[in-house]
N, C-alpha and C positions, 0 to 999 in steps of 0.2 A: 025395711030392716036397714038401720044405720050401721054401717063399716066403722069399726073402732079404730082409732089412730093412737090411742095410748093406752096402757094398761097399769094397774097397780098389783103388788104382790102380796101375800101373806104366807109366811112359814106357820105350818101347823102339823100336828102330831097326825092326825088323820083328816081326810077330806069331810067337809060338812055334807050333810044330806043334801041340802039346798044351796047351789052355787050362786054367787052374784056376778052379774055380768061385769066384765072389766078388771076381774081380779084373776091372777094366777096363783093357785093355792099349790104351795110347795111342801111335800112331806118326804123329809129325809129319812125318815124312818121306813117308810114304803119305796124309797126311791123313785118317786114320781112327782110330776106336774100336772095340775088339772086345771082346766079352765072351760068356759063356754065359748063356742066358736065366735071369732071375732067380726063375722060378718052379721051377727045378730039373729041367726037362726035356733040359737040356744041348744045347739047340740053340744054334747059334753065331749071334751077333748082330752084324752089322756096320754101322757107322753112319758114313758119309762124312762128313767134316768140310768144309763150304763153305757160303756164305752163301745157298745154295737147299736145303741139306740139314740137317745137324745143326751146332749150335755147342757148343763144348767151352769151360767156364770151369774155370779152375784158380786158385785163391786162394793158393796155397802150402802148402795142407793137406790140400785135399779137390778133387774134381772134380764138375762138374755138365755133363749135357747136355741140350740144348733143340733142338726140342720133344720130347715125349714118346716113348717106345718102344712102338709098336703092333706086336705079333707075329702079325696077323691072318692070315697066310700059314701058320703052324705049327698044328698041333692044339691046342696050349695056347691059342692066342690071347690070351696075357698082355698086359697093358698097363700101363705104369708110366713114372715119371718117374724119373731119376737127378739127386738135388739134394744137394750137399754131402756125397757118398758115402752117403747114405741112399737108399733105394727107396721111393718113395710110389707105392702101388699104385692103379690107376684100374679102372673098371668096364668092362665089356665095351661095345663100340659096335656097334649094326645093321649087317648087310652093306651095306644099301643107302647108309648114310652113307659107309662105307669106299670104297665103289665111286665115289660123288660125289667125295671128296676126292681120291681117285687119278686121276680125269678132269680135276679142276681142275689139279692138279700137272702131269699130261701136258700140258694145254693152256698152261700157263705155260712149260714146258719147251721147247714146239714154237714158241711166240711168241719166246721168247730166241733160238733157234737160227736162225729167220728173220731176226730183226733183226740178229743177229752176221753173217750172210751180207751184208746190206743195208750192213754197217760201222757200224751204230749200235750203241750200248751198250746192253745190256739193263738194265732198272730192278733195283735191288736188292731183296731179298726184303720188306724192310719196306714197300716201295710197292705190293706186290701187295694185292689184297683181303684184309683181315684177317678176314673174316666166319667161316671155317669154325673156324680156332683158338680164336677168342674165344668162339664158340659150344660147341665142345667143352670147352674149360675151364669154361664156365659150367654146363654139363650133369654133368659130373664132380664138381664141388664143391658140387652142390646137395644 
């Protein structure tokens, strides 16, 4: 399996049944971006677009997704960023750190759901504790 270094994009109303390798399909209607894993394993990667999930940037010529794509639930365990149609590969992350990050995400979502039931507006992602993502970025760029 060859790891991709470059991607193209396609804005679509809905994602096609059959995905082509090397294309990020962006559906604004369904607020999601979908692509085949960039490692070549052909796993379908769905990234929901929202303030709490992924953010898509389109500069008129290329797309970027933030934060990184961590496929730790798949056998390939690939991890990469999509920035300006380029795939920037990152290293593996220890399972303990993945569990901690997932638990943190669950706690944020649970807190937001409870606040929503009380009628309060949940805080935006930027106001959440930034420690994990900053630590992750620092670790991966060392």
